[in-house]
N, C-alpha and C positions, 0 to 999 in steps of 0.2 A: 367506666364503672369498674370498681375494684372487684377482685374475686370474692372478698368478704360480702359485698352487696349482692353479687351474682348467686351466691349460695342460696339465697332465699328463692330464687327461680327454680331450684332443684327440689323444693319441698314436695311431699306427696299431695297432689292436688285433690285427690279424693278426700283426704283427711282435712286439708286446709280450708275447705268450704266451712264458713262459720257455724252453721247449724250442725253439720256432721262433727266438727271439732267438739262442740258442746255435748252432743250425744255420746261421743267416745270418751270424753272426760268424765261424764257421769258414770258410764258403764265401767270405766277403769277403777272406780272406787267401790264397786259393789259386786257381789257374785252374779246377781241378775236383777233386772228391773222390769216391772210390767209396763205395758204401753201407756196406761193412764198416768203413771208416775212420770214417765219420760215426757209425756205431753205437758203435764203441769210444770215440770222443772224447766223445760226448754221454752215454753210459751208458744210452741208451734201448733198449727191446726192439725187435726187428725190426718188429713190428706197429705199435708206437707211432711209431717213426721213419717208417715207411711212410705212416701217416696224416698226420703233420705235413708230410712232403715233398709229399704229394698236395695238401694245402691251399695250400702255397706255389706248387706248379706251376699249380693252378687260377687263382691270382692273377697268373700269369706272372712270378713272382719267381724261380723256379727252373726250370731246364731239366734234364730227366732223359733220359739216353740209355742204352738197354739194348743191350749188345753182348757180345762174348766175348773173353776172353784165352785163346787156344788153344781148348780145349773147355769152359772154365769160364765160366759166365755172369758178366757184369760190368755193374753199374749205376753210371753216372757222373752226378754231379750238379754243376751250376754255377749261380751267380747270373746272371740275365739283367741287361741294362742297367737295366730297370725295377726289378728286385730290388736292385741296387746303389744306385740312387737312393733307393729306399724305406728301405733300411737306413741310408744316410748321413743322410737326413732324420730318421729315428728317433733316431739317435745324437746329432745336433745338438740335437734337441728335449729329450732327456734331459739333455744337458750344460747347456743353457740353464735347464732346470728346477732343476737342482742349484745353478747359479750364483745364480739368483733367490731361492733359499730359504736362502742362507747367512746366518748371523747378522751 
């Protein structure tokens, strides 16, 4: 296996999981997003989205704020600076991998 191909083995596994990649890609384009928006855009169940957000929050990649809009509970999510840096590094690494494996 060439080093170009091995480089993919070094990607951030926390970000590389498809559902978390999608969550981070969405959050990278907005200041913040509420839970229901993320659920609708990702197609994940509430439980599945909650688990993925918890893992990203534990890594300090996502900040989660529970608040209210009027009397309705509202969960807002946003990428932290660490999360933005991790996602950008991941994106660059995948781009480089694709470039290195072109014919």
